[in-house]
N, C-alpha and C positions, 0 to 999 in steps of 0.2 A: 202264779205267773213266773215264767223263767225268761230271763233276758240273755240273749247271746250278744254280748257287747262287741262291737267292731273296734279293732285297734288300728284300722286303716281308713283313710278317706275314700278308698275304693269301694267300701261297702257301708251299708247302714246297719244299725242295730236290728236284730230280729227278735221277735217275742213269741213265746209259746204260752197260750192260755188254755186251761183245761177245766172241765166240769165233769166230775166222776171219771168215766173211762173214755171221754170224748175230748179231743183237742183241736185247736185251730192254730196255725202259725201265721204271724203277720210279717210280711216282707222278708221271705227267706232268701238271704243273699250270701250266706257263708255258714260255716260250722255244720256241715251236713252230718258228720258222725256224731257230734254232740247233740244235735236235734234228735236223731234216732235213739240215742241213749236216753235222752230225757223223756221221749215218748214211752219208753219202757213197756212196750206192748199195747199201749192204748191206741185207740183209733184216731187217725188224723182225718177229720171230717171236712177240712177245707183250708185253703190258703187265702188270706186276705191281703190285697195289695192296696197300699195307700196311694201309689201312683206307679207309672211304668218306666221310671228311670233305671238304668242298668245296675246301679248300686243298691237297688231294693228288690230285684227280681231274679237274680242270677240262678237260683236253684229251683225255679218254679216247675221245671219239667222232671225233677228228680223224685217227686212224690206223686203217688196215685191218689189225687184228691182234686176236687173242683177248685178253680181259681176265681175268687170273687173280686170284681173290679168294676169301675165305671166305664160305660161304653165310650165316653169321650177320650179315654186313654188307650183304647184297644189298639189302634193303629200305631201308637207310639212304641208298643212292644217290638215292632218289626222294622221301624225306621231308624236304623243305627246312626244315621247322621244327626239325629235329634235326641236319641235316648241315652247317649253316652258311651255306646259300645265302639263306635268308629274310632280308629281305623280297623278295629276287630269286628267280628260278626257275633250276633246274639247266639247263645249256645242251645236254644230250644227251637222246635218247629211247631207251626200252628196245629198240626194234626196230633201233637202230643198233649195239647192243652184242652182241658174241659172248662171253657170260660163261662162264667155265670155273671151276668151284668146286674148290678144293683144300683139303686138311686137313693136320693135323699130321704131319710127317715124309714127306709126299709129295715126289717128285722131279720137277722140270720140266726136260726136256732143252733144252740150248742147244749146238748142234753136237755135239761128241763128249763134252761134259761135262754135269753135272747141277747144278741149283739146288735146294738143300734148303729145304723149307718148314717153318717153325715157327709153330704157332698160339700167339699171345701176347696173349690178351685182357687187358682191364683198362682201357685207354684207350677202346676200343670192344669189344663182344662178339666181333666177328669179326676182331680185329687179327691181323696176320701179320708175321713177320720172315723175311727171305730170306738164306741163306748161300751165297756163291759165291766160290770161289778165295780163301778166307781172309778174305773181306770180309762183314760182317754189316750188313744194311740193316734198321734197327729202327723206321722210321716215328716214331710218337710214343710208343713204349713206353719206350725207354731213350735218354737224352741224356748228354752229357758232365757228369758229377757231378750228374745229376738224373734224373728220370723224368717220364713223361707225366701229364697230369691224369686223374683217375678220376671227377670230379664231373659230367661231361657225360652226355648220354643214352647208355645201355647201358654206361657205365663202371662199374667194380667194383674196389674197393680190394683185397680178398683175391685176386682174379684177377691184378691188376697185380703184387702181391707175388710170386705164384708165377711169373709170366712173367719178372720181373726176376731172380729167383733162378735160374731156368732158364738165361736168357741168360748170366748172369755165371758160370755153371759151364762155359761153353765154354772152349777153350784160351786162355790169356792173351795170346797173340800175335795173336788175331783182331782185325782192325781193324773199328771200328764207325762206320757212316755213318748218322746219324740224319736225321729229316725236317727238323729245324731246328738251328741253331747249329753248333757245331764237331764235327769228327771226333774220335774217341777210340779206345781199345782196351779189350778186356776186362780186361787186367791193370791199366790205369789205373783203371777203375771198381771193381775189387775193392779197390784201395788207397784210393780217394778219393771214392767215391760214398756219401754219408751215408745215403741210403735203403737201398741194398744192405746196407751194414754193419749198420744197425739191424734190417732184416728178417732177415738171416742169423742174428743173435743170437736173435731171437724164434723162429726155426724150430728151434732146437736144444733 
């Protein structure tokens, strides 16, 4: 796995995951040349979107690959007053995008393995997390010792609680790669995330 770390709040981290000669990129928002260099001739089989905010999707039209996302966030790609682009305009057009809609517990093939899809709404209605090879990509749902905002358009606190509780019920050795800030693990979040601990108590 290759991480393209964002040094600006204007973009999220992007991640390239590969199996043999096949790769997927998660939330391509920056570093186009570095992504191409890292592909090194391998096939880019798809783009995985955790959600449709501008800081996660900026380069989606720059690659010839299907875009996997949840249908509940599809409209958000084009509503700039809500997705973060305003007063600017999103840089892609609908006809440029090969959108593939996925849902909770779907599996996306990558060579001889599978990427598991989790619908994790709360930050946005169509938020997704992706699990591959013991690595969990959480977008803006779960951060190290924190969680995503729920006060933006299509955000929802009760849904965010359910999503965080679901993710933190995964095996403790699962490594967590969020859209911003540092990597963590499910075990670390179980022990140190105050939001998870509070919501877990409330759920009992």
